[in-house]
GUTIBA-762385 format. One record per residue (C-alpha): residue number from 1; residue in three letters; x, y, z. Coordinates in steps of 0.1 Angstrom, whole numbers. Each point is the difference from the previous one (the first is absolute). Layout:
! residues N
[NUM; 'ALA'; [X; Y; Z]]
...
END
This chain:
! residues 261
[1; 'MET'; [-1; 0; 0]]
[2; 'ARG'; [29; 23; 5]]
[3; 'PHE'; [17; -6; -33]]
[4; 'LEU'; [-37; 11; -13]]
[5; 'PHE'; [0; 26; 22]]
[6; 'ILE'; [30; 17; -13]]
[7; 'LEU'; [-3; -4; -38]]
[8; 'LEU'; [-34; 22; 4]]
[9; 'LEU'; [19; 28; 14]]
[10; 'PHE'; [15; 7; -32]]
[11; 'PRO'; [-16; 6; -42]]
[12; 'PHE'; [2; -26; -15]]
[13; 'CYS'; [15; 16; -26]]
[14; 'VAL'; [30; 6; 14]]
[15; 'PHE'; [13; -36; -2]]
[16; 'ALA'; [-15; -10; -35]]
[17; 'GLN'; [2; 13; -36]]
[18; 'PRO'; [-36; 10; -8]]
[19; 'LYS'; [-11; -20; -32]]
[20; 'PRO'; [-2; 22; -27]]
[21; 'VAL'; [-28; 23; -9]]
[22; 'ALA'; [-14; 2; -33]]
[23; 'LYS'; [2; 29; -19]]
[24; 'ARG'; [-38; 9; 4]]
[25; 'GLY'; [2; -7; 32]]
[26; 'VAL'; [18; 36; 7]]
[27; 'ASP'; [-15; 31; -4]]
[28; 'VAL'; [11; 36; 0]]
[29; 'ASP'; [-23; 27; -1]]
[30; 'LYS'; [6; 38; -10]]
[31; 'LYS'; [9; 12; 37]]
[32; 'GLY'; [26; -30; 1]]
[33; 'LEU'; [-16; -23; 21]]
[34; 'VAL'; [7; -33; -6]]
[35; 'THR'; [-24; -27; 6]]
[36; 'VAL'; [7; -38; -1]]
[37; 'ASN'; [-26; -25; -4]]
[38; 'GLY'; [-22; 29; 8]]
[39; 'LYS'; [17; 7; 34]]
[40; 'LYS'; [16; 37; 6]]
[41; 'ALA'; [37; -8; 1]]
[42; 'PHE'; [21; 32; -1]]
[43; 'TYR'; [6; 29; -23]]
[44; 'MET'; [21; 6; -31]]
[45; 'ILE'; [6; 40; -2]]
[46; 'SER'; [12; 15; -33]]
[47; 'LYS'; [27; 27; 6]]
[48; 'SER'; [-5; 12; -34]]
[49; 'VAL'; [-25; 13; -25]]
[50; 'VAL'; [23; -12; -31]]
[51; 'PRO'; [-13; -33; -17]]
[52; 'TRP'; [24; -29; 0]]
[53; 'GLU'; [28; 17; 23]]
[54; 'SER'; [-14; 2; 39]]
[55; 'ASP'; [14; -6; 30]]
[56; 'TYR'; [-25; -17; 25]]
[57; 'ALA'; [-1; 3; 38]]
[58; 'VAL'; [-13; -35; 14]]
[59; 'GLU'; [-27; 13; 33]]
[60; 'ASN'; [-15; -20; 24]]
[61; 'LEU'; [-40; 5; 1]]
[62; 'GLY'; [9; 26; 27]]
[63; 'HIS'; [22; 15; -26]]
[64; 'GLU'; [33; 0; 13]]
[65; 'GLN'; [25; -11; -24]]
[66; 'ILE'; [15; -35; 5]]
[67; 'ALA'; [21; -3; -34]]
[68; 'TYR'; [9; 20; -28]]
[69; 'PHE'; [3; -10; -36]]
[70; 'LYS'; [24; 24; -21]]
[71; 'LEU'; [2; 6; -36]]
[72; 'ALA'; [36; -8; -12]]
[73; 'LYS'; [17; 0; -36]]
[74; 'GLY'; [32; -20; -8]]
[75; 'TYR'; [11; -17; -32]]
[76; 'ARG'; [-4; -35; -13]]
[77; 'TYR'; [25; -15; -20]]
[78; 'ALA'; [3; -27; -29]]
[79; 'ASN'; [24; -26; -1]]
[80; 'ASN'; [31; 3; -11]]
[81; 'ILE'; [-9; 34; -18]]
[82; 'LYS'; [1; 38; 11]]
[83; 'SER'; [-37; 1; -13]]
[84; 'HIS'; [-21; 12; 30]]
[85; 'GLN'; [-35; 18; 12]]
[86; 'GLU'; [-10; 18; 30]]
[87; 'VAL'; [-26; -16; 18]]
[88; 'GLN'; [-20; 5; 31]]
[89; 'TYR'; [-5; -19; 32]]
[90; 'TYR'; [-9; 5; 39]]
[91; 'VAL'; [18; 2; 28]]
[92; 'LEU'; [-19; -13; 35]]
[93; 'SER'; [12; 13; 30]]
[94; 'PHE'; [-14; -10; 34]]
[95; 'ASN'; [1; 23; 33]]
[96; 'SER'; [29; -20; 12]]
[97; 'GLY'; [20; 11; -28]]
[98; 'ALA'; [-2; -35; -18]]
[99; 'HIS'; [-1; 5; -35]]
[100; 'CYS'; [-2; -19; -35]]
[101; 'GLU'; [-2; 8; -37]]
[102; 'ILE'; [-35; -13; -14]]
[103; 'ARG'; [2; -5; -41]]
[104; 'ASP'; [-27; -27; -5]]
[105; 'TYR'; [-28; 23; 10]]
[106; 'LEU'; [-20; -3; -29]]
[107; 'LYS'; [2; -41; -3]]
[108; 'ASN'; [-36; -6; 14]]
[109; 'SER'; [-18; 33; -11]]
[110; 'LYS'; [2; 29; -23]]
[111; 'SER'; [-9; 24; 23]]
[112; 'ILE'; [32; 11; 20]]
[113; 'ILE'; [-13; 8; 33]]
[114; 'LYS'; [-24; -29; 5]]
[115; 'SER'; [31; -21; -12]]
[116; 'LEU'; [20; 13; 26]]
[117; 'ALA'; [-28; -6; 23]]
[118; 'MET'; [1; -38; -6]]
[119; 'ILE'; [36; 0; 6]]
[120; 'LEU'; [-8; 9; 33]]
[121; 'VAL'; [-31; -20; 5]]
[122; 'ASN'; [15; -36; -15]]
[123; 'SER'; [33; 6; 18]]
[124; 'GLY'; [-17; 2; 36]]
[125; 'LEU'; [16; 36; 8]]
[126; 'ILE'; [-29; 14; 13]]
[127; 'CYS'; [-21; -20; 29]]
[128; 'ASP'; [-29; 20; 17]]
[129; 'GLY'; [6; 36; -14]]
[130; 'LYS'; [37; -7; 12]]
[131; 'ILE'; [39; -7; -13]]
[132; 'ASN'; [1; -37; 4]]
[133; 'ASP'; [34; 5; 11]]
[134; 'ALA'; [10; -38; 6]]
[135; 'GLY'; [-2; 2; -44]]
[136; 'ILE'; [19; 30; -5]]
[137; 'GLU'; [33; -19; 0]]
[138; 'LYS'; [-8; -28; -22]]
[139; 'PHE'; [-16; 22; -25]]
[140; 'VAL'; [30; 25; -3]]
[141; 'THR'; [23; -24; -2]]
[142; 'ALA'; [-13; -19; -22]]
[143; 'ARG'; [-3; 30; -23]]
[144; 'ASN'; [39; 6; 5]]
[145; 'GLY'; [-8; 31; 24]]
[146; 'PHE'; [11; 14; 35]]
[147; 'MET'; [-8; -4; 31]]
[148; 'THR'; [9; 40; 6]]
[149; 'ALA'; [-4; 29; -13]]
[150; 'ASP'; [29; 18; -20]]
[151; 'LYS'; [12; 31; 19]]
[152; 'GLY'; [-27; -2; 24]]
[153; 'ASP'; [-24; 16; -28]]
[154; 'THR'; [-14; -14; -32]]
[155; 'THR'; [-10; 32; -15]]
[156; 'LYS'; [31; 22; -4]]
[157; 'PRO'; [34; -1; 9]]
[158; 'ALA'; [9; 11; 31]]
[159; 'PHE'; [38; 23; 4]]
[160; 'GLY'; [-1; -11; 32]]
[161; 'ASN'; [0; -38; -4]]
[162; 'SER'; [27; -3; -27]]
[163; 'ALA'; [25; -23; 2]]
[164; 'VAL'; [24; 29; 4]]
[165; 'PRO'; [-19; 24; 23]]
[166; 'HIS'; [0; 35; -14]]
[167; 'LYS'; [-14; 32; -15]]
[168; 'ASP'; [-17; 10; -33]]
[169; 'GLY'; [28; 13; -19]]
[170; 'ASP'; [29; -15; 16]]
[171; 'PRO'; [33; -5; -26]]
[172; 'LEU'; [2; -41; 12]]
[173; 'ASN'; [33; 3; -13]]
[174; 'GLY'; [14; -34; 19]]
[175; 'VAL'; [14; -29; -21]]
[176; 'ILE'; [-24; -22; -16]]
[177; 'SER'; [8; -35; -6]]
[178; 'MET'; [-14; -33; -12]]
[179; 'LYS'; [10; -39; 13]]
[180; 'ASP'; [-19; -25; -22]]
[181; 'VAL'; [-34; 16; 6]]
[182; 'VAL'; [4; 20; 29]]
[183; 'ILE'; [1; 39; 0]]
[184; 'TYR'; [22; 15; 23]]
[185; 'TYR'; [4; 38; 11]]
[186; 'ASP'; [31; 10; 20]]
[187; 'GLN'; [2; -41; 7]]
[188; 'GLN'; [-38; -4; 15]]
[189; 'ILE'; [-20; -18; -18]]
[190; 'ILE'; [-29; 19; -15]]
[191; 'GLY'; [-18; -23; -24]]
[192; 'THR'; [3; -28; -26]]
[193; 'TYR'; [-7; -2; -38]]
[194; 'ASN'; [-9; -22; -27]]
[195; 'LYS'; [17; 9; -33]]
[196; 'THR'; [-19; -17; -34]]
[197; 'ASP'; [16; 5; -36]]
[198; 'ILE'; [-24; -8; -20]]
[199; 'ASP'; [9; -5; -35]]
[200; 'THR'; [33; 16; -5]]
[201; 'ASP'; [-12; 41; 3]]
[202; 'PHE'; [-24; -1; 28]]
[203; 'VAL'; [6; -1; 35]]
[204; 'LEU'; [-29; -3; 27]]
[205; 'ILE'; [14; 7; 35]]
[206; 'GLN'; [-26; -8; 33]]
[207; 'VAL'; [12; 16; 33]]
[208; 'TYR'; [-10; -12; 33]]
[209; 'SER'; [4; 22; 34]]
[210; 'VAL'; [18; -19; 30]]
[211; 'ASN'; [-34; -10; 10]]
[212; 'LYS'; [0; -19; -33]]
[213; 'ASN'; [-27; 22; -15]]
[214; 'LYS'; [1; 8; -33]]
[215; 'VAL'; [3; 34; -7]]
[216; 'ALA'; [6; 10; -34]]
[217; 'GLU'; [0; -20; -34]]
[218; 'VAL'; [27; 17; -21]]
[219; 'THR'; [3; -5; -39]]
[220; 'ARG'; [22; 14; -30]]
[221; 'GLU'; [7; -8; -37]]
[222; 'ASN'; [36; 3; -5]]
[223; 'THR'; [-2; 29; -28]]
[224; 'GLU'; [-19; 21; 29]]
[225; 'GLN'; [17; 26; 24]]
[226; 'TYR'; [-18; -7; 26]]
[227; 'TRP'; [-21; -24; 23]]
[228; 'ARG'; [-35; -5; -3]]
[229; 'ILE'; [-8; -2; 42]]
[230; 'ILE'; [-34; -14; 15]]
[231; 'THR'; [-1; 5; 40]]
[232; 'VAL'; [-24; -25; 14]]
[233; 'VAL'; [-9; 16; 34]]
[234; 'ASP'; [-18; 31; -18]]
[235; 'GLN'; [-2; -11; -37]]
[236; 'LYS'; [21; 28; -13]]
[237; 'LYS'; [19; 0; -32]]
[238; 'GLU'; [30; 15; -8]]
[239; 'THR'; [32; 4; -18]]
[240; 'LEU'; [35; 5; 10]]
[241; 'LEU'; [29; 8; -23]]
[242; 'TYR'; [23; -33; -7]]
[243; 'ASN'; [32; 6; 17]]
[244; 'LYS'; [25; -22; -24]]
[245; 'LYS'; [30; 2; 28]]
[246; 'GLU'; [-21; -15; 27]]
[247; 'PRO'; [-35; -8; -11]]
[248; 'LEU'; [-14; -21; 27]]
[249; 'PRO'; [19; 17; 31]]
[250; 'GLU'; [-17; 34; -11]]
[251; 'LEU'; [-31; -15; -10]]
[252; 'PHE'; [-1; -14; 41]]
[253; 'ARG'; [11; 34; 11]]
[254; 'TYR'; [-32; 14; -17]]
[255; 'LEU'; [-21; -27; 18]]
[256; 'LEU'; [17; 4; 31]]
[257; 'LYS'; [-1; 38; 0]]
[258; 'LYS'; [-40; -2; -8]]
[259; 'SER'; [-2; -22; 30]]
[260; 'TYR'; [-13; -32; -20]]
[261; 'LEU'; [35; -19; 18]]
END
């Protein structure tokens, strides 16, 4: 009897992955209210009026934010060739700081908001109007995400939280070096990178912070005089003049000055 009593203290959805809910069982009305098989579950509140380009705040029935879908942009590359296209995806973040990319959000529905809601429902991430903390780690790690927030803020870089604390405008003239895939500033680790040569005249560089979170995707064709940079955390697109003498150190110095590293 004691064993049965203990089981009743906890909602069942904490322990078991729910059975998938069919597309027709999940509905989202014009106010963002999500119902599952006719029962009110949570809200998906659009944060933009631009069709197909909206963030979504996930709120419980009391309109308290419990998660956030942030629209992001990156590149998709063809195998062994330099052709690529810009793609959109979402970064799902929780109040704890855990976050991961959602790239298959149109798999089950042509409606973005409904498909995102179905991911939350069928993953068991929301239980009785609350985030199911027991399911976050499994969900995030399965999507190669992270259990802590990069720089303490997933919406913008913070100068005070750089690997090398500094103020905006500081020159940061120390020595930047690389050993294997690790980036150093005056022998202090500030991040890592992955360099991929696509064909003979196109390069892709993915840059990661000391917290192992991707902070930038950088591309360049050999004929170009600049780097093309997309910063993941705030989705800025920038170009940086290509330094022929020290191309990678100066690229990483730029990201450090901007507090992405």
